[in-house]
N, C-alpha and C positions, 0 to 999 in steps of 0.2 A: 829634691825632694827629700822630709826627712824621713828615717827609717822607725819603725815602731819603737825600734828600742830609745832611739833619739828621742821621740816624742815621748815616751816615757820619763827619761830622763829629766827631760824639761819640766814637763807636770811633777814629779817629785820634788825638783828643786823649787819650784813653783807653791809646792803645797807645803813642804818644810819651811820656807820661809814666812810662808803667812803666819802659820802654827808656833813659829818660832817668836813672833813678834806681840802673840797672846799674853798678856799681861800673866795667865795662871803657867806659864811656858817658863815663863821668867822668873816666878817666883817659886817654881821646882823644879830647879837644875838636874836633881838628884833624879824626880820622875823623868825628866824629859829625857835626859840622856838613856835611860831603858828603853824609853818608848823610839826615840829615835833608829836606835838601832835596832830595833827588830821594824822600824818602819822602812830602813833603807832594804832589810830582807825579804820584807813581802810586799813591797808595794808595786812591784813589777806585778807579782799574780794577781794580785787586786785589779789591779788598771787592765791587766788581761782578762781579767772576768766581768769589767763592769763595761768597759768600753761597747762589745757588742749589744749588751741593751741600753747604754744610754750616750755613748761617746759621743754620735751622729748630733747630738744638743750641743744648742750656741753656749748653754751654761753648764760645760761638766765638770773644770774646773773646778767652777764656786760649788757646784756639787761634791767635789771630792773634798772640798776645805771643808765646807760646811761636816762632811760622813766623817772625818777623820780628827775632825776639834772635837767631835762627840767621843770619840775612839779614845782621844788624851784626856776628855773630861774623866770618861772613864777608867782608865789608867791610874790616872794620879788620885782617886777616890778608893781605888784599891786597895781592899786591908792588907797589911805587910806579911801576913801567914800565908795568905791566896799568892802574892808574888813570888813569897819563898819556893811556894809548889808547882810555880809557874819551871821557876829555873829547872825545879828537880824533876819534873816532867819530859821539860824538854831534852833532860838528858838522859832520860829513859822512856822515849815513846813510845814502848811497846808496854807497859806497865800492866795492861788489862788484860793481857795476853797470858797472865799466873793462873795455874791451875787452881788456885788457891781464891780465884774469884767467885763469889756467888751471889746472885742478885733477891732481891728481894722488892713487889711490889704491893700497894695497899692506898687506899681511901684512907684520909687522916682522919675522918669523922670515924667512921664504919668501923677502924680499928681499933682506936685508942680515944674518941670524941674531940681532940683538939692536937694540937701541939704540944702541951704541956702534957699531956697525955701520953704523946708519941714520944716523950723523952725518956719516961720511965721506962718504956718498953726496947731502949737500948742495950739493957744487961741478958733479952731474950733473943734480940738480933743477934750479939755476939757469943751465946747458946749455939743457935742454929748455924752460924758459921757465915753469916751475911758481911758483904766487904761492899755494897751495893746495894742502896736505899732507895728506888723510886715512889715517891709519893703524889698520887694522882691529882691533876689540877686542885690548886688549893686559892689562886689568885680571887679578886669580886667578879660575881657574876649572879646574871639578874636572879631574885628568888625564881623558882617553878620551872620558867624554860631557860636550862641554862646546859643541857647535854652532859652532864653529868660535872660540869664546872669548866669546860671546852669552846662556853660563850663569853669569854671574857668581858668585863667591862672595865678593867683596873690593869694592867701589871702593874703597875706601884703600888697594890693594896693586897693585903690578906684577907679571904673571907670574912669577914669579923667574926662569923660563926669558929673559925677555926683558932682565930687569936691572930695576932700582929705581926708586922714584918719582923720586929726585934724577936719575937720569939719564932721565928721560923731561922733570924741569922743566928740565935742562941743552937738553936737544934742542929742546923748544919754545921758551927764549930765543933759541937758535942759529938755529935756523930764523926766528921775527920779525926777530933782525937782518937778516938778507938779503929779508926782505920777505914770507917765507913764512907763511900763516896755518895753523896747526896746527887739523885737524878730529878730535874723537873721536867716539866714540857715544855717547850716552844709553840706556841699556838700561833701560827705566824702567816696560815692560809688566809685568817677571817676571824673577826671582833663580834662580840655581842651590837648588838643594835642597839645599846645602851650607851656603848662606848665615847666616849668625848668627841672623837672623830667622826663616828658616826650620827650623832645627833647634830654635831658642826654640820655634816654634811648637807642632813637633810633639810636644816635650818639657812640654806646657803652661805656656808661660811666658806668665801671663797680659798681660804688655806686647807679647806679640806673638800673643795669640791670633786676631786679628782681622784680622793682615797676608795671610793668602792666604784664599782660598776650600776649606774643608776640612769635607768633611760625613762624618757617620755613615754614611749608609747610599746605594743608588742614586736614592730619592728624588729630590731635587733633580735631581742632574746626568740624571738621565732625562728628567725635566722640562724640562732647557736643551738637553739634546741632540736635544729636536724640531728646533728651529730654528735651533742652530749648526750652520754647517760644521767639515767635517775640514779642518784645513790641512795636516798628514801623515799621510795613512792610513796609508803602511807602520810609521809608529812608533804609533801609536795611533788606536784606532778612538773616536769621537765626540772632547769635550773633555776629558777625564777617565782619570787614573789612577788605581789603587789603590795604597796602601801599605802595607805589612807587617804593620799591626796592620788591617786591614780599611775604615779611613775611603779618601772618596776625595778628590781633591785635584784643580783645574782647573789642566789645561795645556794651553794652547792649542797651545804648538808640540812639546815631545817631554816624556818623561816628567821627565825633570830641569831643566825650566825650571817653575818655578810661577809662576801666576799672581798677582799682588799686589791685594788689595783696597781700591778708591780711596775707597768709599765711607767708610772709614774715616780720620776728615782725620791721626788721627796718618800713617797710609801717606803721605800725602802732604808732611806735615811733613819725614819721617825722607829720603824721596825728594828735596826741597828741597836740603835739607844736605847728599848726596851727589852734586848737582849742581853746587850752587857751588863745593865743593870740585873738581871738576872743571875749573869755570872758572877758578879759581886757580891752577892748572899752568899757565898760559898759552893754554887750550882759547880761541879763536878763532869755530867755528863748532860745534854741536853738532849728531851727526846723531839725531835722534830715532826711536829703531828702533818698529816695529810698533805708529807711533799708532793705527791703527783699533781697536786691540782693550783698549783700556784702560779701560771701564767696561762693566759688565754689566749687563744687563735682564732679566727673565724672558721672555719670549714672542719679544724678537727676532731678530736674527741676533748680536747682540752684535759688531756691528760698525758704526764710522762714526757712533755714534750722540752725540747735542750735546753731553754728558754727556765726551765726549772731548775734545772740540774747546776745552770751556769749562778743563779739566786744564790742557792745554797751553797756552791764554792768560793763566792764574792762573801759570802755570811763570813765561811770558814775562813777565807784567807784573812779578813777583819778580826779573826778573831785570835789567830798565831800573832798577832799585834796586840792586842790591848788584853787577853785573857788567856795566853796561850796553855793553859792547862789544860782547858776545858774541851772536851768530846762533843761531839755529834751523833746520835744514834738516827737512824733513819725508819719510819713507820709507813712504809710500801706497801698494804694489801693488794699487790698487783699480778699480772704474770710474771713468771719467774724468772723470765730474761728481763724484763723491768725492773725488778726488785735488786738485781746487781749491778743495774747501772747505778744505782746510789752510791755505792759503797766504793770508795777510794781515799788512803790519805789526805786530798785534797778536796775530799765531800763530806762524806760521812764515813766515819771512820768504825761505826758499830752499826751494824742492821738488824732487826727482828729477820725471824726464819720462818718468814710464815708458810712455808713449802712441806718444812719438817715438821710443824706442828701439825696441819692440813694431816699429812701422810702418818701420825703418828695412830691419829683418830680412825684412818683409814685401815691403817693395818689391825686396829684391834677388834675391827666392825666383821672386817673380810676372812681374816684369821690366816691371809698370805701380804708375804713382804716382799711382794715384787717393785712396787713402785716405791717405797721408801729405800729399799735397798739404790734402785738405780737414782734415786735423786742425792742419794750420799758418794754416786761413785761418780756421777756425772757433774752436780751441780751444787755441791758441797765444798770444795778446797775454793779459800780465798787467796788474794794478795795477806803476805804477812802482818803487814802491818796492817791489816782489819779484823774484825771479827764479830762472828754472829750474835747474835743474844739469843739462846735455846729456851724453848719455853711451851711447857705444855698446852697452857691455855692464857688467857688475857681478858682483860677488863671487857675486851669486846667480843663480837659471836666471832664463830669458828665458821669462813667461809673455803669451801674445797677450791683450792685456791692451785691447783694441778695444773700441767701445759697438757691440753687435751691430743697435743703433737706425741709427747714422751708417752704417756697412756695407749694411744692406738700402736707403737710400737710392742707392748705387750698383750694386745688385742682386747684392751678395755675402750668403751666407747664415751665418752667424757661426761654426755647429757644424761643416760641412764643410769648411767653411774653415781653420779650426783643427785638425781633424784632416791635410789637406793639408800645413800647415805642419809639423805635428812630423813626418810624413812624411819631407820635405825635406829639415830637417836633423836627421833622425838615421839619414841616407842609406837611408829605405827607399822613394825615389823615383827611380826609372829618371831619369840624368842631370843627378843632383842635385851639386852642389861640395861641398856641407857634410859635415863628418864631427862630428857633432854625437853626446851620448849622452842618455838621455831621462834623467828628473828625475821621479821619482813616477807612473809609468808606471801606471796603472789601466785594464787592460781592459774590464773592467766598464763603465766610465764611457766610455769613450774619448780621458780627460782626460791631457793630458802636456804637462810643460813641458821645456825644453830645456838642459843644459849643454855648455859649450864654448868655447874660447879666439874673440875675436875674429879670429886667424888658423887655427883648424880650421875657424870655420864659414864662414870666407871661400873653403874650398879652397888654402892653404897645404900641409896634409898629404897633398894626393893630386898635391901639385906643379904645380897648375893655375897656367898663367904669369900669367892676367888676378887670380889674389889679391888683386897689392899693392895694383892700382887699385881691388880691391874695398874692400880697407880705408881706403885715402885717402878714397875717397867718402863713407863710412859717416861719417869723423872729419871732413870737409867739411863737412857738415851740423850735425853739434856744436857745430863753432866758428862756421859763420857764421850759425846760426838767428836766433843773441839770447840769452841766458842767457849763466852759467860752464860751459865745457866741461869735463868729466870724460875723464881716460884712465888707465885700468886698466892700471898699470907694469908692463909686459912685452908689450906691447899694440904701442909703437910701434917694437918692430924684430921683428914677426910670433910670438910666442911661440906655438908647437903646445899643443895637449891633453900634461896629464901624467899618463900612467895609474899611476906609481907609488905614487898611494895606495891602489889596492887590497889593497897588500901591508903594509898599515896597517889592523889591526882595527878601530881606532874609528873610519877614516874609510871604509873601503870602502863600507859599508851607503850612503852619501852621495854621488851622483856631478859633485854639485857640485865637490867637490873636484880634478876632471879641468882645470877652468879656475881654476885657484888653483896656478899651477904657480910651480917656485921662479925667483929671477931665475938665466937662462943666460949668463953670461958673455962663451960664445963668441957668442953673438946680439948681443951691443953692442960685441962689439970689429969689427963687421963695420957697425958704424953710419957712419960716413962712407965707407963703400965706395959707390959711387955704383952701381956694376952688380951686388951683393949684394944678395938680397933683402930682410936687413932693412936694408940700406943704401937705397933707393927708398922704403920704408914712412918711414924717419927724417927723410930729406931732405926727402921729399914734405909730411911732417908738419910737421917744423921750418919749410919756407916758408910753409907755412898761418899755422902761428901767429904768425910775424915779421908778417905783413901784415896778419894780424886787429891785431895789436896798435899797428900803426902808422897805424890808421883809425878816427878818432871814430863815421864810418858802422855799424861794429859794434859799440858801447857802447851798453847798454839791451840791453833784452830785443822793442822792437817790433820788428814784418815786415807785410809788406805783399804777398800771394800775386801767382805771377806765370803767366796759364796760358801754357803754351811751344807748345803745339799739337802737342805729341807725347804719348803716352800713357807712355812711358817717362822721359820728362824732366820731372824738379821743377821749380817756378821759383819766386822770390821775391826783393822787392828789400829792403834795407836804405837806411836814410839818408831824406831827405827825397826829396819828389819832384822837386824839381830839380836835386838831387844825392846819386846813389844809389847805389849797388853792387848790379847786376844778376846774381844765383846764377843758374847753371843745372847740373842735374847727370844725368846720362844713367846710369841703371839698368838697361841693357843689356850683353850683351856685342854688340850689333851698333853700327854708327851708327846714329844718329836724326838728322833733318832738321827741324828748326822751320821753320815757313812762314815767310816776309817779312811778314804780316800780322800776326802780332805783335808784332814791332818795330815797329810805325809810329809810335807815342808816345817810341821811341827812339832815342839819338844812330845815324849814319850809319853809323858803326864806334865801336869801343871797344878800349879796350886791357885784354887779359886780366891780371888785377893777379897773377897765381901764376906766369905764364911769360914776361911784358912784350911777346908777342904781342899785334897789331891785328886782332880779328874784325869783318869786314862783317859789317853786321846787316839793312840795309835791302832784300837780295836772298835773306834768308832764312841759316840757321845751319845747318851740320853738327856734331854733337859725334862723337867718336870713343866708341866701345868704355868706357864706365865716367872718360867725360871730365868733367872739373869745369871750369866758367869762374868767376872772378869778375872777372866785368867791369868795369869802370870809365866811369861814367855820368853822372860827378858834371861841374857846371858848372864849364867852365875861364874 
């Protein structure tokens, strides 16, 4: 009986022979040599991931040949400058761990009109300090029902309103020349119902017959609905939508977003081709959308199944062969235990940090840092070859994703606490400074999520003079805890909610558009006026960015918790025990005193790196409302 290693070796020989025989490989000997070297290095990993999914099929070897033929074609077409970047990043695989990394995210049309307009914003991005720019979905999608671009009709075409593929490549090259990595979405759980694969499946094209989950009646949908949860109950009950011809299709999110069937290896191959084409545009990081949902199994919740991880790791192994400088960033807004399962050098090297984001807002509302301190000490540190992407808010809603088992350790009961947070942030709680909007408000279950810009949730809308300090406090934690900080562009100048979405029938039913405002030129024009609200926020943020970039203690992702002796003050150390920065943050609108005893192992005094002021520690320390301190406790 052949061992797995021997079977893999034979499979490699078969695939390599088939690929070498192709005219494309013979005509591009230099490209083939580089490809073959990486194929030899990563083929065992690729096969180890794909075999559990498709290895029992009699056409497994043919599937591998077809898949790797697409990979070689992508490598052969990969621009020379990207191949050079591949070599550079392979030599420095932790490049994203630099303290100089700073991310920004925006919608192209809302921020700059189109791709050519965004090109003109590069000088501002450099001014802000960005080294990473995530452009929200920009590929072709239906008019109206597009879920903000997350219903893709073609991965090979840019939305015509934004420009062309040539415009996108020009922008990617210009960003790369300025040291800014382009980040795009890989929407691989589903496509638009207008995608050629979907229309082919409906029409009975045998090539696409099994690309989606289509059912003749409700028998299987009813069985699946017994265990799967409703993601957007306002859009449709359960996980399925009915077609005009009476059939049912799996639609986890919206009726116009059809889930792909990854149990069909042709789907994997087809999506791999789209992924590598996106890589060759100049994409350096792929945001892996909706990772939790990509595999289905009857009798389960159809979320976070082991096969979902296997699919992503297989994609990652293929990227190591054909576009090795590109990284994956997971988008998994699920239980914290499940979030970390997607993070590894072999799967997603980067991951959003939804727990930290949610607990930042929790701490602002409660004026207590207990849950956030616990999370930093117990759930923050990752494999050193991976990183969090820390953010204050995103294009999506805010959901309270803390673990109930963590909360109960602190005497906090999850359900009523979430209800309090919902009331607080949609201004249904007396004394709240927030002006958020409910998203998917479900009176029957008490479930609700929160929409709103950082400014409106922090008090800008009602003219609260403490709002700029709250905004800086939140961003200070994202910048200093370890990982890559991400700014939703507009938040750096205090952009408030934009209710104009209500006048657009295509957007009016989705309150998340309230926190996707257009770029407000008047706010940006005030960013250098220190006495203005935009200036207070922007100048304070820029100071943090500059200080962070200058200190190696802020590189990487490791931190050590520091109990500050006040329920409202968050504390942690960055750097080695003998050479660290002590960060303290007061989440209260009242002064908070940290007793002398907590500083017994710290120097007698330390300089606040943000202000240059020397603060005495051994006699205790009082922080002003919402004050942040980055104390230099490095050995001199």
